[in-house]
C-alpha positions as CSV (number, residue, x, y, z in Angstrom):
1,M,166.4,-60.6,147.4
2,Q,165.4,-56.9,147.4
3,E,162.1,-58.5,148.7
4,F,163.7,-60.2,151.9
5,G,165.7,-56.8,152.6
6,N,162.5,-55.0,152.7
7,Y,160.8,-57.0,154.4
8,L,163.9,-56.6,157.3
9,K,164.1,-53.1,157.1
10,T,160.3,-52.8,157.8
11,E,160.4,-54.8,160.6
12,R,163.2,-52.9,162.2
13,E,161.6,-49.0,161.5
14,A,158.4,-51.1,163.4
15,K,160.0,-51.5,166.4
16,G,162.3,-48.7,166.3
17,F,165.6,-49.2,165.8
18,T,168.2,-47.4,163.8
19,L,171.2,-48.8,161.7
20,E,173.2,-46.9,163.7
21,Q,172.2,-48.9,167.0
22,I,172.0,-52.1,165.1
23,E,175.4,-51.6,163.9
24,Q,176.6,-50.5,167.9
25,E,174.8,-53.8,168.7
26,T,176.1,-56.1,166.1
27,R,179.4,-55.1,165.5
28,I,178.6,-55.0,161.6
29,R,180.0,-52.4,159.7
30,L,176.9,-49.7,158.4
31,T,177.8,-50.9,155.2
32,Y,176.8,-54.5,155.2
33,L,173.7,-53.2,156.8
34,Q,172.5,-51.5,154.3
35,A,173.7,-53.6,151.4
36,I,171.7,-56.4,153.5
37,E,168.5,-53.9,153.3
38,N,169.0,-53.2,149.7
39,G,169.2,-56.8,148.7
40,E,172.8,-56.5,147.4
41,F,174.3,-59.8,149.2
42,N,176.7,-59.9,146.6
43,K,178.4,-56.7,148.5
44,L,179.3,-58.7,151.9
45,P,182.3,-60.7,152.5
46,G,180.7,-64.5,151.6
47,E,178.3,-67.0,152.1
48,F,178.9,-67.7,155.8
49,Y,179.4,-63.9,156.7
50,C,175.8,-63.4,155.3
51,R,174.3,-65.5,157.5
52,T,175.9,-64.2,160.8
53,Y,174.8,-60.5,159.7
54,I,171.3,-61.7,159.3
55,R,171.1,-63.9,162.5
56,S,172.8,-60.9,164.7
57,Y,170.8,-58.3,162.8
58,A,167.3,-60.6,163.6
59,K,168.4,-61.0,167.1
60,A,169.0,-57.3,167.6
61,I,166.1,-56.3,166.6
62,G,164.1,-58.9,168.3
63,L,163.1,-61.5,165.5
64,E,163.4,-65.4,165.8
65,E,166.4,-66.1,164.3
66,A,165.5,-69.7,162.6
67,E,162.5,-68.2,160.9
68,V,164.4,-65.0,159.4
69,I,167.0,-67.6,158.2
70,V,164.1,-69.9,156.6
71,K,163.0,-67.2,155.3
72,Y,166.2,-66.2,153.4
73,E,166.8,-69.6,152.7
74,N,163.7,-70.2,150.6
75,R,164.2,-66.6,148.5
76,V,167.9,-68.0,147.9
77,K,166.3,-71.2,146.3
78,E,163.7,-69.0,144.5
79,I,166.4,-67.2,142.8
80,M,168.5,-69.6,142.0
81,S,166.0,-71.7,140.0
82,Q,165.8,-68.0,138.0
83,G,169.3,-67.9,137.6
84,E,169.9,-64.6,138.8
85,T,172.9,-65.8,141.2
86,E,174.6,-62.9,140.6
87,I,173.2,-60.8,143.4
88,L,173.7,-63.8,145.7
89,P,176.4,-64.0,148.3
90,I,180.1,-65.5,146.8
91,K,181.5,-68.6,148.2
92,T,185.4,-69.3,147.7
93,K,186.1,-72.9,146.7
94,W,188.3,-75.1,148.7
95,D,190.9,-75.3,146.1
96,G,191.0,-71.6,146.6
97,T,191.4,-70.7,142.8
98,L,188.5,-69.0,141.9
99,Q,185.2,-67.5,143.2
100,E,181.5,-68.5,142.3
101,T,178.0,-68.0,144.0
102,V,176.2,-69.8,146.2
103,A,174.9,-72.0,144.1
104,S,178.6,-74.1,143.8
105,K,178.4,-77.8,145.0
106,G,182.3,-78.0,145.7
107,K,183.3,-79.0,149.1
108,A,186.9,-78.8,150.0
109,P,188.4,-81.9,151.1
110,V,188.7,-82.8,155.0
111,N,192.5,-83.5,155.7
112,K,191.9,-86.0,158.6
113,K,195.9,-86.6,159.6
114,P,195.2,-83.8,162.2
115,I,192.4,-85.8,163.4
116,L,194.1,-89.0,163.7
117,I,197.1,-87.2,165.7
118,G,194.6,-86.2,168.0
119,L,193.0,-88.6,169.2
120,I,196.6,-91.0,169.5
121,V,197.5,-88.0,172.0
122,V,194.3,-88.1,173.5
123,V,194.1,-92.3,174.0
124,L,198.0,-92.0,175.5
125,L,197.5,-89.6,177.8
126,I,194.3,-91.5,179.3
127,I,196.5,-94.6,179.4
128,A,199.2,-92.6,181.2
129,G,196.7,-91.2,183.8
130,A,195.4,-94.8,184.7
131,I,199.0,-96.2,184.7
132,Y,199.4,-93.5,187.6
133,L,196.6,-93.6,189.5
134,A,196.7,-97.5,189.8
135,L,200.5,-97.0,191.2
136,S,199.1,-94.1,193.6
137,L,196.7,-96.9,194.8
138,S,199.0,-99.7,195.3
139,Q,201.6,-98.0,197.7
140,P,200.7,-97.7,201.4
141,N,200.1,-94.4,202.7
142,N,202.9,-93.8,205.2
143,N,200.9,-90.8,206.7
144,N,197.7,-92.7,207.5
145,V,199.3,-95.5,209.1
146,E,201.7,-93.0,211.0
147,N,198.9,-91.0,212.5
148,E,196.9,-94.3,213.2
149,Q,199.8,-95.3,215.6
150,Q,199.2,-91.9,217.1
151,I,195.7,-92.2,218.2
152,E,196.1,-95.6,219.7
153,A,199.2,-94.2,221.9
154,E,197.2,-91.1,222.9
155,N,193.9,-93.6,223.2
156,T,196.2,-95.9,225.6
157,N,197.7,-92.7,227.8
158,T,194.2,-91.5,228.6
159,N,193.0,-95.2,230.0
160,L,195.9,-95.0,232.6
161,D,195.0,-91.7,233.4
162,I,191.8,-92.8,234.2
163,V,192.3,-95.7,236.4
164,A,195.1,-93.6,238.3
165,T,192.3,-91.1,239.1
166,E,190.3,-92.2,242.5
167,E,187.4,-90.4,241.8
168,D,185.7,-88.1,238.6
169,P,185.7,-84.5,238.9
170,V,182.1,-83.2,240.5
171,I,180.5,-80.8,237.9
172,D,178.8,-77.5,239.3
173,S,175.2,-77.7,238.0
174,D,175.2,-74.0,239.0
175,L,177.9,-72.8,236.8
176,L,176.6,-75.2,234.0
177,A,173.5,-73.5,233.8
178,Q,175.1,-70.3,232.8
179,V,177.1,-71.5,229.5
180,P,175.1,-70.4,226.8
181,S,173.8,-72.9,224.2
182,E,175.8,-73.4,221.8
183,V,173.1,-74.7,219.5
184,D,171.0,-71.6,219.8
185,T,174.1,-69.3,219.3
186,L,174.5,-71.8,215.6
187,E,171.1,-71.2,214.7
188,S,170.8,-67.4,215.2
189,S,174.4,-67.0,213.8
190,T,172.8,-68.6,210.4
191,E,170.1,-67.0,209.9
192,K,169.7,-65.3,206.7
193,I,167.5,-62.6,204.9
194,I,166.4,-63.0,201.6
195,G,166.3,-60.5,199.4
196,K,163.6,-60.1,196.7
197,V,162.9,-57.4,194.0
198,D,159.3,-57.1,192.1
199,I,159.7,-55.3,188.3
200,L,156.8,-54.1,186.2
201,V,157.2,-52.7,182.8
202,K,154.8,-50.8,181.2
203,A,154.6,-50.0,177.3
204,K,153.3,-46.6,175.8
205,G,154.7,-47.7,172.3
206,D,156.1,-51.0,170.9
207,C,159.5,-51.8,172.5
208,W,161.7,-55.1,172.1
209,F,163.0,-56.1,175.9
210,Q,164.7,-58.8,177.6
211,V,164.8,-59.5,181.1
212,A,167.6,-61.9,182.8
213,N,169.2,-63.2,185.3
214,T,173.0,-64.7,186.4
215,Q,172.3,-67.7,185.2
216,E,169.3,-67.7,181.9
217,V,167.2,-65.4,180.2
218,I,163.5,-65.0,181.5
219,E,161.6,-63.4,179.2
220,D,162.9,-62.3,175.1
221,S,159.9,-60.5,173.4
222,L,158.4,-57.6,172.0
223,L,155.9,-55.6,174.4
224,R,153.3,-54.2,172.5
225,S,151.7,-50.8,173.3
226,G,149.3,-50.8,176.3
227,E,151.3,-53.9,177.3
228,E,152.7,-54.6,180.7
229,F,155.1,-57.4,182.1
230,N,155.5,-58.3,185.7
231,Y,158.2,-60.7,187.4
232,N,159.6,-60.9,191.2
233,S,162.7,-62.4,191.8
234,Q,164.9,-63.4,194.4
235,E,168.6,-62.7,192.5
236,P,169.6,-59.6,190.4
237,L,167.9,-58.9,187.0
238,I,169.3,-57.2,184.2
239,I,167.1,-55.4,181.8
240,S,167.5,-54.8,178.4
241,L,165.1,-51.9,176.1
242,G,165.2,-51.6,172.6
243,K,163.4,-48.3,172.9
244,P,163.5,-47.1,176.3
245,Q,161.6,-43.8,175.8
246,V,158.5,-45.5,175.1
247,V,158.6,-47.3,178.4
248,E,158.0,-46.8,182.2
249,L,160.3,-49.2,184.6
250,Y,158.7,-49.8,188.2
251,V,161.1,-51.4,190.6
252,N,159.4,-52.5,194.1
253,G,156.8,-50.1,193.5
254,K,158.5,-47.2,192.9
255,R,159.0,-45.8,189.4
256,I,162.4,-45.2,187.6
257,Q,162.9,-42.1,185.8
258,F,165.4,-42.3,182.9
259,K,168.0,-39.6,182.7
260,D,169.2,-40.6,179.2
261,N,168.2,-43.7,177.1
262,P,169.6,-46.8,179.0
263,R,170.0,-49.7,177.1
264,E,171.1,-52.5,179.8
265,I,170.3,-52.2,183.4
266,K,170.8,-54.4,186.0
267,V,168.5,-54.3,189.4
268,D,170.2,-55.8,192.7
269,L,168.2,-57.3,195.5
270,S,167.7,-53.7,197.6
271,G,166.1,-52.5,194.5
272,N,169.2,-50.1,193.3
273,I,169.9,-49.9,189.5
274,E,172.7,-49.1,187.4
275,I,172.8,-48.6,184.1
276,T,175.4,-50.7,182.7
277,K,174.6,-49.4,178.4
278,R,173.0,-46.8,176.8
279,W,172.0,-46.2,173.5
């Protein structure tokens, strides 16, 4: 497993990350990160945690998680075929009495009783809801009947008033011309000014970066030295940088000077920036 650990270490150093930065980003203990890079997977809490740690490590340095897991699994198969399972992460058997390596094929039995009880409860809730809905629809709505009677009475009174009136009032056309148009007022009050933000990221060295809005990740990749990334948006943006000291950031054509090493930056539609995380 030393070969796999060296692969991760080489990728991390090439992208300018330290183990301390990875620890802060992933919340994984430094001793576990060191064990991964040294190929000492038997020092990790277990097989499940081993895979989770490897995925978090890969994501933190900008690698494709699925590809890294495939490399790990291929290396595990090679070691198992050689019979050197003592360096692999341990896995507890389902009976809780012994521990064995990842090569074990023992599986814990599934307790189906809680699942069956849960399904019965869900079915009962659905039936109760259907009965309640049917009873609600079958009962007349007294409020609607009262409202209809009130509207009918008002219409009757209105018709009586019209009959008793000998002539309709005359509306002065000059006064009518002085009343402002409601349509114009409504249209002017609903006008919205849509903001826009334009960012440009220039790399003087290799740097992983990520650009996202409030709904999705727009770009997540490694920006090589001399490359640029440009994007304009009508939503606020969140920019994450793996190595900010080798990056120049421009917002709406203006270069942003960093006083320290920002890890995450928020940019609003007015071009204002806020550093929310630091290395």
